[in-house]
PLY file of the C-alpha trace (Angstrom):
ply
format ascii 1.0
element vertex 456
property float x
property float y
property float z
element edge 455
property int vertex1
property int vertex2
end_header
45.92 -32.18 -81.17
46.78 -29.56 -83.78
50.26 -28.06 -84.20
49.22 -24.90 -82.35
48.08 -27.06 -79.45
51.40 -28.91 -79.37
53.26 -25.60 -79.35
51.16 -24.39 -76.41
51.93 -27.57 -74.46
55.67 -27.21 -75.13
55.64 -23.56 -74.00
53.77 -24.56 -70.83
56.27 -27.30 -70.04
59.25 -24.99 -70.58
57.65 -22.35 -68.38
57.19 -24.87 -65.57
60.81 -25.92 -65.91
62.00 -22.34 -65.55
60.12 -21.75 -62.30
62.93 -23.11 -60.08
65.37 -20.57 -61.55
63.73 -17.84 -59.47
65.25 -19.39 -56.37
68.59 -20.98 -55.53
69.29 -24.07 -57.66
71.22 -26.97 -56.20
71.77 -29.00 -59.38
70.95 -28.74 -63.07
71.61 -31.74 -65.25
71.11 -32.22 -68.99
71.96 -35.43 -70.90
71.41 -36.19 -74.59
70.38 -39.84 -74.93
70.78 -42.27 -77.82
70.79 -46.03 -78.35
74.20 -45.63 -80.03
75.68 -45.38 -76.50
76.25 -49.14 -76.31
79.77 -49.40 -74.77
79.87 -52.69 -76.68
77.31 -54.44 -74.45
73.97 -53.43 -75.96
73.26 -53.39 -79.68
72.40 -50.27 -81.65
69.40 -51.06 -83.83
68.46 -47.35 -84.05
64.98 -48.58 -83.23
62.50 -48.83 -80.33
63.72 -46.28 -77.70
66.07 -44.62 -80.14
66.92 -41.07 -79.04
65.96 -38.44 -76.50
67.07 -36.10 -73.72
66.85 -35.83 -69.94
66.70 -32.50 -68.07
66.65 -32.36 -64.26
66.42 -29.52 -61.72
67.01 -30.25 -58.02
66.28 -27.43 -55.58
68.13 -27.04 -52.28
64.83 -27.32 -50.39
64.26 -30.84 -51.71
61.91 -30.03 -54.58
62.83 -31.58 -57.90
61.61 -31.26 -61.49
62.41 -33.56 -64.38
61.50 -33.75 -68.05
62.43 -36.63 -70.34
61.81 -36.71 -74.09
62.13 -39.77 -76.30
61.57 -40.75 -79.91
60.33 -44.33 -80.32
60.21 -46.25 -83.58
59.48 -49.71 -84.98
60.83 -50.22 -88.47
59.02 -51.85 -91.38
60.79 -55.22 -91.26
59.42 -56.12 -87.82
56.02 -54.44 -88.08
53.24 -56.21 -89.97
51.49 -52.86 -90.44
54.49 -51.35 -92.24
56.33 -49.58 -89.42
55.33 -46.87 -86.97
56.61 -44.33 -84.46
55.47 -42.11 -81.62
57.04 -39.49 -79.38
57.03 -39.45 -75.60
57.40 -36.56 -73.17
57.45 -37.19 -69.42
57.21 -34.35 -66.93
57.45 -34.88 -63.16
57.66 -32.53 -60.19
58.01 -33.65 -56.61
59.95 -33.70 -53.38
62.86 -35.77 -52.04
64.07 -36.13 -48.48
67.21 -37.84 -47.19
67.63 -39.35 -43.71
71.26 -39.78 -42.64
72.39 -41.98 -39.77
75.69 -43.65 -38.81
76.04 -47.41 -38.64
79.32 -48.18 -36.85
82.06 -46.65 -39.06
79.76 -46.59 -42.09
77.61 -43.60 -43.11
74.10 -44.62 -44.13
71.58 -42.57 -46.12
67.97 -43.34 -46.87
66.41 -41.20 -49.61
62.73 -41.26 -50.51
61.01 -39.16 -53.16
57.59 -38.80 -54.69
56.52 -36.98 -57.85
53.38 -36.16 -59.78
53.29 -35.32 -63.45
52.02 -36.41 -66.82
52.98 -38.18 -70.03
52.40 -36.77 -73.50
52.44 -39.47 -76.17
51.85 -39.14 -79.89
53.10 -36.74 -82.54
55.41 -34.14 -81.00
57.40 -33.64 -84.20
60.47 -35.54 -83.03
60.76 -37.28 -86.42
62.19 -34.08 -87.89
64.78 -33.96 -85.07
65.90 -37.52 -85.80
66.09 -37.06 -89.56
67.92 -33.74 -89.29
70.62 -35.49 -87.26
70.66 -38.38 -89.75
71.18 -35.93 -92.62
74.10 -34.31 -90.81
75.62 -37.72 -90.00
74.99 -39.12 -93.52
72.69 -41.85 -92.15
69.57 -43.07 -94.02
66.41 -41.21 -92.96
63.72 -42.92 -90.89
60.32 -41.92 -92.32
57.55 -43.75 -90.47
53.89 -42.86 -89.84
52.80 -42.00 -86.31
50.83 -44.75 -84.56
47.65 -42.72 -84.12
48.12 -40.12 -86.82
48.35 -36.56 -85.53
46.78 -37.38 -82.15
48.56 -36.33 -78.97
47.29 -37.88 -75.73
48.17 -37.02 -72.14
48.13 -39.35 -69.14
48.50 -38.44 -65.43
51.55 -40.05 -63.85
53.03 -40.65 -60.40
56.57 -41.71 -59.46
57.95 -43.11 -56.22
61.63 -43.86 -55.53
63.61 -45.15 -52.56
67.35 -45.64 -52.09
69.39 -46.98 -49.20
73.14 -46.36 -49.49
76.16 -47.08 -47.30
79.41 -45.11 -47.66
82.67 -46.39 -46.24
86.27 -45.13 -46.25
88.80 -46.66 -48.63
92.09 -47.13 -46.72
94.46 -46.21 -49.56
92.55 -43.09 -50.68
92.31 -39.83 -48.71
89.23 -38.14 -50.18
87.36 -41.03 -51.78
84.63 -43.16 -50.26
83.31 -46.39 -51.60
79.59 -46.99 -51.48
76.95 -49.63 -52.07
73.29 -48.91 -52.59
69.98 -50.63 -53.12
67.19 -48.71 -54.83
63.62 -49.21 -55.94
61.53 -47.10 -58.33
57.90 -47.30 -59.43
56.24 -45.14 -62.09
52.58 -45.42 -63.07
50.79 -43.48 -65.81
47.02 -44.02 -65.76
45.93 -45.78 -68.97
49.46 -45.64 -70.42
51.76 -48.02 -68.55
53.84 -48.74 -65.47
57.44 -49.56 -64.63
58.90 -51.20 -61.52
62.64 -51.61 -61.02
65.00 -52.80 -58.30
68.73 -52.06 -58.53
71.93 -52.55 -56.54
75.07 -50.49 -57.24
78.72 -50.36 -56.26
80.82 -47.26 -56.77
83.24 -44.61 -55.58
82.74 -40.91 -54.87
84.85 -37.93 -53.83
82.56 -35.11 -52.78
79.38 -34.23 -54.66
80.96 -33.73 -58.09
83.03 -36.86 -58.62
81.51 -40.33 -58.71
81.46 -43.52 -60.75
79.18 -46.51 -60.20
78.12 -49.75 -61.85
74.79 -51.35 -61.05
72.67 -54.36 -61.89
68.90 -54.43 -61.66
65.64 -56.01 -62.71
62.84 -54.14 -64.46
59.17 -54.97 -65.01
57.63 -52.72 -67.66
54.06 -52.98 -69.02
52.02 -50.92 -71.48
48.30 -50.28 -70.90
47.30 -48.34 -74.02
47.20 -51.33 -76.43
49.58 -49.64 -78.89
51.72 -52.40 -80.50
54.87 -50.27 -80.57
54.49 -49.38 -76.90
54.01 -53.06 -76.04
57.17 -53.93 -77.97
59.18 -51.29 -76.10
57.87 -52.40 -72.70
58.85 -55.98 -73.54
62.36 -54.95 -74.60
62.93 -52.98 -71.37
61.84 -55.74 -68.99
64.27 -58.13 -67.31
67.84 -57.87 -66.07
69.81 -54.74 -66.94
73.24 -53.18 -66.31
73.54 -49.52 -65.34
76.58 -47.21 -65.57
76.54 -43.74 -64.03
79.40 -41.30 -63.62
80.12 -37.64 -63.01
83.37 -35.69 -63.19
82.79 -32.00 -62.49
80.43 -30.60 -65.11
80.43 -33.75 -67.31
78.04 -36.62 -66.68
77.66 -40.01 -68.39
74.76 -42.45 -68.19
74.17 -45.84 -69.78
71.71 -48.74 -69.39
71.84 -52.09 -71.20
68.91 -54.53 -71.08
70.51 -57.97 -71.19
67.34 -59.91 -72.07
66.61 -57.99 -75.28
70.11 -56.67 -76.05
68.78 -53.10 -76.28
70.05 -50.11 -74.37
70.71 -46.41 -74.44
72.72 -43.75 -72.71
74.43 -40.44 -73.21
76.81 -37.71 -72.18
75.76 -34.36 -70.77
76.37 -31.52 -68.35
75.81 -31.36 -64.61
76.19 -27.96 -62.92
76.00 -27.28 -59.19
74.99 -23.84 -57.91
77.80 -21.49 -56.80
76.48 -21.35 -53.24
77.40 -25.00 -52.80
80.78 -24.90 -54.54
83.79 -26.41 -52.83
87.22 -25.00 -53.54
89.88 -27.56 -54.31
93.56 -27.69 -55.09
94.85 -29.25 -58.28
95.00 -33.06 -58.20
94.93 -35.80 -60.80
94.80 -39.00 -58.75
91.80 -40.11 -60.79
90.94 -39.18 -64.40
88.13 -39.83 -66.85
88.54 -39.17 -70.56
85.76 -38.95 -73.17
86.62 -38.57 -76.85
86.45 -39.76 -80.44
88.79 -41.71 -82.69
89.36 -41.43 -86.44
88.99 -42.89 -89.00
86.88 -45.40 -87.03
84.59 -42.65 -85.61
84.45 -44.63 -82.38
83.57 -43.13 -79.03
86.42 -43.64 -76.55
86.02 -43.75 -72.76
88.84 -44.30 -70.28
89.44 -44.30 -66.54
92.91 -44.01 -65.02
94.35 -44.10 -61.50
97.62 -42.50 -60.42
100.20 -45.05 -59.24
102.98 -42.47 -58.81
104.04 -39.13 -60.33
104.62 -40.66 -63.77
102.74 -43.98 -63.99
98.99 -44.53 -64.19
96.78 -47.63 -64.27
94.52 -47.34 -67.34
91.19 -48.94 -68.33
89.53 -48.02 -71.62
86.53 -48.88 -73.77
85.81 -47.77 -77.35
82.78 -48.66 -79.43
81.20 -48.03 -82.81
78.57 -49.48 -85.12
78.07 -49.76 -88.88
75.00 -50.22 -91.08
75.43 -53.37 -93.18
71.99 -53.65 -94.80
68.76 -51.65 -94.94
66.15 -54.28 -95.82
66.75 -56.28 -92.63
68.28 -53.40 -90.59
71.48 -55.40 -90.19
74.18 -53.69 -88.15
77.67 -54.46 -86.96
78.67 -53.52 -83.42
82.36 -53.37 -82.57
84.06 -52.57 -79.28
87.58 -52.55 -77.88
88.16 -53.39 -74.19
91.63 -52.66 -72.78
93.67 -52.40 -69.58
97.27 -51.38 -69.09
99.53 -48.54 -68.03
100.11 -44.94 -69.09
103.50 -43.28 -68.60
104.26 -39.56 -68.33
108.02 -38.87 -68.64
107.75 -35.45 -66.94
105.94 -34.18 -63.86
102.65 -32.90 -65.28
102.10 -30.06 -62.81
105.10 -28.11 -64.14
104.15 -27.91 -67.81
101.40 -26.52 -70.00
101.42 -29.84 -71.83
102.70 -33.28 -70.94
103.68 -36.06 -73.39
102.52 -39.56 -72.54
102.63 -43.11 -73.83
100.41 -46.07 -73.04
100.51 -49.81 -73.57
97.34 -51.83 -73.14
95.98 -55.29 -73.89
92.50 -56.76 -73.99
90.02 -57.96 -76.58
87.95 -56.76 -79.51
84.31 -57.80 -79.82
82.54 -57.91 -83.19
78.79 -58.62 -83.36
76.23 -58.60 -86.17
72.47 -58.20 -85.57
69.56 -58.24 -88.01
65.75 -58.40 -88.09
64.46 -61.94 -88.63
61.31 -61.44 -90.70
60.04 -65.00 -90.19
60.30 -64.82 -86.38
59.38 -61.15 -86.13
62.26 -60.29 -83.79
65.85 -59.18 -83.80
68.57 -61.84 -83.88
72.30 -61.99 -83.16
73.83 -63.47 -86.31
77.47 -63.33 -85.31
79.53 -62.66 -82.18
83.31 -63.06 -81.90
86.16 -61.99 -79.62
89.78 -61.49 -80.66
92.75 -60.54 -78.43
94.35 -57.13 -78.94
97.46 -55.16 -78.04
97.49 -51.38 -78.38
100.31 -48.81 -78.20
99.50 -45.10 -78.05
101.47 -41.86 -77.76
100.21 -38.30 -77.36
100.15 -35.09 -75.36
97.89 -33.76 -72.63
97.27 -30.01 -72.96
96.72 -27.99 -69.76
98.31 -30.76 -67.70
99.31 -28.22 -65.03
95.70 -27.81 -63.88
95.25 -24.21 -65.00
91.77 -25.00 -66.39
89.92 -25.92 -63.23
86.44 -25.71 -61.75
85.33 -26.86 -58.30
88.45 -28.94 -57.75
88.21 -30.75 -61.12
90.89 -29.93 -63.70
90.21 -30.19 -67.43
92.63 -30.93 -70.25
92.70 -31.94 -73.90
94.23 -35.23 -75.02
95.61 -35.60 -78.56
97.04 -39.03 -79.37
97.83 -41.53 -82.13
97.88 -45.28 -81.77
98.56 -48.62 -83.40
96.31 -51.55 -82.55
97.02 -55.21 -83.32
94.26 -57.82 -83.23
94.36 -60.99 -85.40
91.23 -61.00 -87.52
91.84 -63.04 -90.67
89.10 -65.52 -89.73
86.37 -62.95 -88.94
85.27 -62.14 -92.48
85.38 -65.82 -93.42
82.82 -66.51 -90.70
80.33 -63.95 -92.03
79.15 -64.73 -95.56
76.28 -62.28 -96.01
77.98 -59.05 -94.95
81.23 -57.18 -95.42
82.58 -56.34 -91.96
84.06 -52.94 -91.10
87.12 -51.99 -89.00
88.36 -55.57 -88.55
91.88 -55.28 -89.97
94.68 -57.05 -88.13
96.50 -53.72 -87.80
94.52 -50.54 -87.16
95.97 -47.03 -86.87
93.99 -44.18 -85.39
94.10 -40.71 -83.91
92.16 -39.77 -80.79
91.00 -36.47 -79.32
89.47 -36.44 -75.87
88.42 -34.27 -72.96
90.33 -35.26 -69.82
88.88 -34.58 -66.34
90.99 -35.15 -63.23
90.37 -34.97 -59.50
91.63 -36.07 -56.12
91.23 -39.44 -54.51
0 1
1 2
2 3
3 4
4 5
5 6
6 7
7 8
8 9
9 10
10 11
11 12
12 13
13 14
14 15
15 16
16 17
17 18
18 19
19 20
20 21
21 22
22 23
23 24
24 25
25 26
26 27
27 28
28 29
29 30
30 31
31 32
32 33
33 34
34 35
35 36
36 37
37 38
38 39
39 40
40 41
41 42
42 43
43 44
44 45
45 46
46 47
47 48
48 49
49 50
50 51
51 52
52 53
53 54
54 55
55 56
56 57
57 58
58 59
59 60
60 61
61 62
62 63
63 64
64 65
65 66
66 67
67 68
68 69
69 70
70 71
71 72
72 73
73 74
74 75
75 76
76 77
77 78
78 79
79 80
80 81
81 82
82 83
83 84
84 85
85 86
86 87
87 88
88 89
89 90
90 91
91 92
92 93
93 94
94 95
95 96
96 97
97 98
98 99
99 100
100 101
101 102
102 103
103 104
104 105
105 106
106 107
107 108
108 109
109 110
110 111
111 112
112 113
113 114
114 115
115 116
116 117
117 118
118 119
119 120
120 121
121 122
122 123
123 124
124 125
125 126
126 127
127 128
128 129
129 130
130 131
131 132
132 133
133 134
134 135
135 136
136 137
137 138
138 139
139 140
140 141
141 142
142 143
143 144
144 145
145 146
146 147
147 148
148 149
149 150
150 151
151 152
152 153
153 154
154 155
155 156
156 157
157 158
158 159
159 160
160 161
161 162
162 163
163 164
164 165
165 166
166 167
167 168
168 169
169 170
170 171
171 172
172 173
173 174
174 175
175 176
176 177
177 178
178 179
179 180
180 181
181 182
182 183
183 184
184 185
185 186
186 187
187 188
188 189
189 190
190 191
191 192
192 193
193 194
194 195
195 196
196 197
197 198
198 199
199 200
200 201
201 202
202 203
203 204
204 205
205 206
206 207
207 208
208 209
209 210
210 211
211 212
212 213
213 214
214 215
215 216
216 217
217 218
218 219
219 220
220 221
221 222
222 223
223 224
224 225
225 226
226 227
227 228
228 229
229 230
230 231
231 232
232 233
233 234
234 235
235 236
236 237
237 238
238 239
239 240
240 241
241 242
242 243
243 244
244 245
245 246
246 247
247 248
248 249
249 250
250 251
251 252
252 253
253 254
254 255
255 256
256 257
257 258
258 259
259 260
260 261
261 262
262 263
263 264
264 265
265 266
266 267
267 268
268 269
269 270
270 271
271 272
272 273
273 274
274 275
275 276
276 277
277 278
278 279
279 280
280 281
281 282
282 283
283 284
284 285
285 286
286 287
287 288
288 289
289 290
290 291
291 292
292 293
293 294
294 295
295 296
296 297
297 298
298 299
299 300
300 301
301 302
302 303
303 304
304 305
305 306
306 307
307 308
308 309
309 310
310 311
311 312
312 313
313 314
314 315
315 316
316 317
317 318
318 319
319 320
320 321
321 322
322 323
323 324
324 325
325 326
326 327
327 328
328 329
329 330
330 331
331 332
332 333
333 334
334 335
335 336
336 337
337 338
338 339
339 340
340 341
341 342
342 343
343 344
344 345
345 346
346 347
347 348
348 349
349 350
350 351
351 352
352 353
353 354
354 355
355 356
356 357
357 358
358 359
359 360
360 361
361 362
362 363
363 364
364 365
365 366
366 367
367 368
368 369
369 370
370 371
371 372
372 373
373 374
374 375
375 376
376 377
377 378
378 379
379 380
380 381
381 382
382 383
383 384
384 385
385 386
386 387
387 388
388 389
389 390
390 391
391 392
392 393
393 394
394 395
395 396
396 397
397 398
398 399
399 400
400 401
401 402
402 403
403 404
404 405
405 406
406 407
407 408
408 409
409 410
410 411
411 412
412 413
413 414
414 415
415 416
416 417
417 418
418 419
419 420
420 421
421 422
422 423
423 424
424 425
425 426
426 427
427 428
428 429
429 430
430 431
431 432
432 433
433 434
434 435
435 436
436 437
437 438
438 439
439 440
440 441
441 442
442 443
443 444
444 445
445 446
446 447
447 448
448 449
449 450
450 451
451 452
452 453
453 454
454 455
């Protein structure tokens, strides 16, 4: 398909996506996806399913529309033909219906949905998107030929999903419910491939705009188009996986890690609910999620905290980063910090524009090294080590009085500095081929994050 043809297809897809805007929208969600969203579980090879985006419209009548774009690559070192790539665009439109029924003191919901759509696979020009971002981030460019040249092929596709969930009250929380769910999804694109997954999840939710869940599932993915890169991706996405999903007001996070292959991807985005369905809420900060960055490590920092009293919070945090160690074998170092502890606010936060805080946490640091094994034709874990850590942090929370608020969720800005201790003298000695990054015994850092708080 020529460039003009690709442009026409893109305009058509965008036009179809805008159709629901003529009527009342229930939910609009957009998430930027990348395999760098590892949370320290998956590796970031910047390969296979490497980057993309997910856009979803859900109409109040039950109709739903979704478009997912992805850039897929296989680098030279693992491809006998010298490396390749292709782009993928999935568009689905369908209908979902939920049946609600009580089971004793538990609320049960059964949701079933069906969609029809198509897949576009080939050259959509996503290579320029990836390399533009790499230039901005000072990362080596990824120049690979498309699998089938300039050809763009479309495949009809159908999707079916089912989910059974049970919500139950949590005795020590007033507005929060716990829930467990079991779900199944099947997607089939004629002549392209199919995917079947089963997943169970456990989580908490407070209304429609505040939830956090962790799931485990099993996926069977197969390619039908005989494209080697597609077969490699289907293989990497089959087997047991972990799934993290959370929403706090307008911010949404998503992550999936395939344990069999060590690959994964996820992202952070926006989730907006139509004004007609808004719920007013008073300021509360029983439960908070923070998303931010640290320097000089350039790590992404995620944290969850629960209010124990007016000044003390229970804190759980995860930070992660990766470094390129070598280009010829695509060797990379993944590093993550896992911590739990307490956060103390000396003053009542509701009375001040900003609130100072201090935190003390302990946990472990994980350092892993992965590379492409040319003789075996697959990616290998060369090194994996855990070291204990203790971390002290002090900072301020701006807008701690809840003046920046939307739909019962208050937003603030965290600015903090910390000192981390983790014995690491032996790490570099264990790795002879590479020079490890960010593995000093003492690490100082500054952190800036967006804090989102709500009621429990």
